C-alpha positions as CSV (number, residue, x, y, z in Angstrom):
1,M,51.2,-5.9,-52.0
2,L,51.3,-3.6,-49.0
3,F,47.6,-4.1,-48.4
4,R,47.9,-7.9,-48.6
5,H,51.0,-7.9,-46.4
6,G,49.2,-5.7,-43.7
7,H,46.1,-7.9,-44.1
8,N,48.1,-11.1,-43.6
9,L,49.8,-9.7,-40.4
10,K,46.4,-9.5,-38.7
11,R,45.3,-13.0,-39.4
12,P,47.7,-14.8,-36.9
13,W,46.6,-12.3,-34.2
14,K,43.0,-13.0,-34.8
15,L,43.6,-16.7,-34.7
16,R,45.4,-16.5,-31.4
17,F,42.8,-14.3,-29.9
18,N,40.0,-16.6,-31.0
19,S,41.8,-19.6,-29.7
20,I,42.2,-18.0,-26.3
21,L,38.6,-16.7,-26.2
22,F,36.9,-19.9,-27.3
23,A,39.3,-22.4,-25.7
24,P,37.4,-24.8,-23.4
25,M,37.8,-23.9,-19.8
26,N,39.6,-26.4,-17.5
27,F,37.2,-26.3,-14.6
28,E,39.4,-28.3,-12.3
29,H,42.2,-25.8,-12.9
30,F,39.8,-23.0,-12.2
31,I,38.9,-24.6,-8.8
32,D,42.5,-25.1,-7.9
33,Q,43.3,-21.4,-8.2
34,G,42.4,-21.1,-4.5
35,W,40.3,-18.0,-4.9
36,L,37.3,-19.8,-3.4
37,D,39.2,-20.0,-0.1
38,N,39.6,-16.3,0.3
39,A,37.3,-13.6,1.6
40,L,35.4,-13.4,-1.7
41,L,33.5,-16.6,-1.0
42,P,31.1,-15.2,1.6
43,I,30.4,-12.2,-0.6
44,A,29.8,-14.4,-3.7
45,A,27.5,-16.7,-1.7
46,A,25.5,-13.7,-0.4
47,L,25.1,-12.2,-3.8
48,L,24.0,-15.6,-5.2
49,A,21.4,-15.9,-2.4
50,I,20.1,-12.4,-2.9
51,S,19.8,-13.1,-6.6
52,I,17.8,-16.3,-6.1
53,I,15.5,-14.6,-3.5
54,A,15.0,-11.6,-5.8
55,F,14.2,-13.8,-8.8
56,G,11.7,-15.9,-6.8
57,N,10.0,-12.7,-5.5
58,R,10.3,-10.5,-8.5
59,K,6.5,-9.9,-8.8
60,K,6.3,-8.8,-5.2
61,L,9.4,-6.7,-5.5
62,R,8.0,-5.0,-8.6
63,Q,4.8,-4.2,-6.8
64,T,6.7,-2.9,-3.8
65,W,8.8,-0.6,-6.0
66,R,5.7,0.7,-7.8
67,G,4.1,1.4,-4.4
68,W,7.1,3.3,-3.2
69,S,7.3,5.2,-6.5
70,T,3.6,6.1,-6.2
71,R,4.0,7.4,-2.6
72,R,7.1,9.4,-3.6
73,C,5.2,10.9,-6.5
74,L,2.2,11.9,-4.3
75,N,4.5,13.2,-1.5
76,R,5.9,15.8,-3.8
77,I,2.5,17.5,-4.3
78,G,1.5,20.6,-2.4
79,I,2.8,22.6,0.6
80,K,1.1,20.5,3.2
81,Q,-0.7,17.1,3.1
82,K,-2.9,15.1,5.4
83,S,-3.5,11.4,4.7
84,N,-6.5,9.2,5.5
85,V,-8.7,12.0,6.8
86,K,-12.2,11.0,7.9
87,F,-14.6,13.8,7.0
88,P,-18.3,14.3,7.9
89,D,-20.6,13.8,5.0
90,G,-23.3,16.1,6.4
91,L,-25.8,13.2,6.8
92,G,-24.5,11.8,10.1
93,G,-21.9,9.7,8.5
94,H,-18.4,10.2,7.1
95,F,-16.1,9.4,4.2
96,N,-12.4,8.8,4.0
97,I,-10.1,11.2,2.1
98,D,-6.9,9.5,0.8
99,R,-5.0,12.8,0.7
100,L,-6.0,16.3,1.4
101,V,-3.4,18.7,-0.1
102,M,-2.9,22.5,0.4
103,L,-1.6,24.5,-2.5
104,H,-0.9,28.2,-2.3
105,D,-4.3,29.2,-3.7
106,S,-6.5,26.1,-3.3
107,I,-7.1,22.8,-1.5
108,L,-7.0,19.5,-3.3
109,L,-8.8,16.3,-2.5
110,I,-7.0,13.3,-4.0
111,S,-8.7,9.9,-4.2
112,I,-6.2,7.1,-5.0
113,K,-7.5,4.4,-7.4
114,P,-5.2,1.3,-7.5
115,F,-6.5,0.0,-10.8
116,S,-4.2,-1.8,-13.3
117,G,-4.6,-2.4,-17.0
118,N,-6.3,-0.3,-19.6
119,I,-9.0,2.1,-18.3
120,Y,-11.7,3.3,-20.7
121,C,-13.5,6.2,-19.2
122,A,-15.3,9.5,-19.8
123,D,-16.8,12.3,-17.6
124,N,-20.5,11.6,-17.8
125,I,-20.9,7.8,-18.5
126,S,-22.2,5.8,-15.6
127,E,-19.6,3.0,-15.7
128,W,-16.0,2.8,-16.6
129,T,-14.2,-0.3,-18.0
130,Q,-11.0,-1.9,-16.8
131,V,-9.3,-4.3,-19.2
132,V,-6.6,-6.6,-17.8
133,G,-5.3,-9.2,-20.3
134,Q,-8.3,-10.8,-21.9
135,K,-10.7,-9.9,-19.1
136,S,-12.8,-6.7,-18.7
137,F,-14.5,-5.4,-15.6
138,K,-17.1,-2.6,-15.1
139,F,-17.1,-0.3,-12.2
140,E,-19.1,2.8,-11.2
141,N,-17.7,6.1,-12.5
142,P,-15.7,7.4,-9.5
143,L,-16.0,11.0,-10.6
144,F,-19.6,11.0,-9.2
145,D,-18.4,10.0,-5.7
146,L,-15.5,12.5,-6.0
147,E,-17.9,15.3,-6.8
148,Y,-20.0,14.4,-3.8
149,Q,-17.0,14.5,-1.5
150,T,-15.7,17.7,-3.0
151,N,-19.1,19.4,-2.4
152,A,-19.0,18.2,1.3
153,I,-15.7,19.9,1.8
154,R,-16.7,23.1,0.0
155,A,-19.6,23.4,2.5
156,H,-17.0,23.8,5.3
157,A,-14.5,26.0,3.3
158,P,-16.6,28.1,0.9
159,E,-14.0,30.9,0.5
160,V,-11.3,28.7,-1.0
161,P,-11.4,26.7,-4.3
162,I,-11.7,23.0,-3.5
163,C,-10.6,20.7,-6.4
164,G,-11.0,16.9,-6.5
165,F,-8.8,14.5,-8.5
166,L,-8.5,10.8,-9.0
167,F,-4.9,9.4,-8.9
168,F,-4.0,6.3,-10.8
169,D,-0.6,4.8,-10.4
170,H,1.9,3.3,-12.9
171,N,-0.2,0.2,-13.4
172,A,-3.0,2.0,-15.3
173,T,-3.1,3.3,-18.9
174,F,-5.7,5.3,-20.8
175,P,-5.8,4.2,-24.4
176,K,-8.8,6.5,-25.3
177,G,-7.9,9.5,-23.2
178,Y,-9.1,10.5,-19.7
179,P,-11.1,13.3,-18.0
180,E,-9.1,16.4,-16.7
181,Q,-9.7,15.3,-13.1
182,I,-7.4,12.3,-13.5
183,L,-3.8,12.4,-12.3
184,F,-1.1,9.8,-12.8
185,P,2.7,10.0,-12.4
186,G,3.2,11.4,-15.9
187,N,0.7,14.3,-15.9
188,I,0.9,16.0,-12.6
189,P,0.9,19.8,-13.3
190,E,4.2,21.5,-12.4
191,Y,2.4,24.1,-10.2
192,F,1.2,21.3,-8.0
193,L,4.7,20.3,-7.0
194,R,6.0,21.5,-3.7
195,A,9.2,22.9,-5.2
196,N,7.1,25.3,-7.3
197,C,4.5,26.3,-4.7
198,P,4.8,29.8,-3.3
199,E,3.7,30.5,0.3
200,A,0.0,29.8,0.9
201,A,-2.4,32.7,1.1
202,D,-3.8,33.5,4.5
203,I,-7.4,32.5,3.6
204,V,-6.1,29.1,2.3
205,L,-4.1,28.5,5.5
206,T,-7.2,29.4,7.6
207,S,-9.5,27.1,5.7
208,W,-6.9,24.3,5.8
209,N,-6.7,24.5,9.6
210,L,-10.5,24.6,9.9
211,L,-10.8,21.4,7.8
212,I,-8.1,19.6,9.7
213,D,-9.6,20.5,13.0
214,L,-13.1,19.4,12.3
215,P,-14.5,16.9,14.8
216,K,-13.7,13.3,13.9
217,P,-16.3,10.6,14.0
218,P,-16.1,8.3,17.0
219,L,-14.3,5.0,16.7
220,Q,-16.6,2.1,16.1
221,P,-16.4,-0.7,18.7
222,D,-14.9,-3.9,17.5
223,S,-17.5,-6.5,16.5
224,F,-17.2,-10.1,17.3
């Protein structure tokens, strides 16, 4: 009896709660409250406009966020960095280095690869495959070009280890694994991070300054 009595006491409360919760809203009464005339109206309108704009540009915003996240990730690597460095190739031409990074005991060359989708790759195969949705694309193994660039830098700084890496951002995945020279936001070694880098050795600092001060190729005249 006590259980039934306690159980029965709860039922009117539930009914009243449900009737309040699910009662149809009187929209005219809601409008007449006068809250729309106060200072909240501009704020509500601004938030609504921002939401509409964000929804319409969600793809671009997502790409912008990923770009910012990638730059932030790269900026944390090494003691010093130099971006977009034009470097002589030893044959009268030059190549572009996306990022040159100084660690305490070595210098890194980082080549950024803005590929999306699934990447199927290996060290010694001539072509890698990119799969995006139902489409696949072949591209030349970028490790070959990376090795060529790394050797060109070693020729100018033979006393310091020079290591080359390919950096893929958040848009790429590697279902079948990847070579050890690939970096992405989730696999950057802890000792690469600036917070964990001790002071650079003198020979590393000397070699860094030598590389940064190499003569740059002359600017090409504009073509019409």
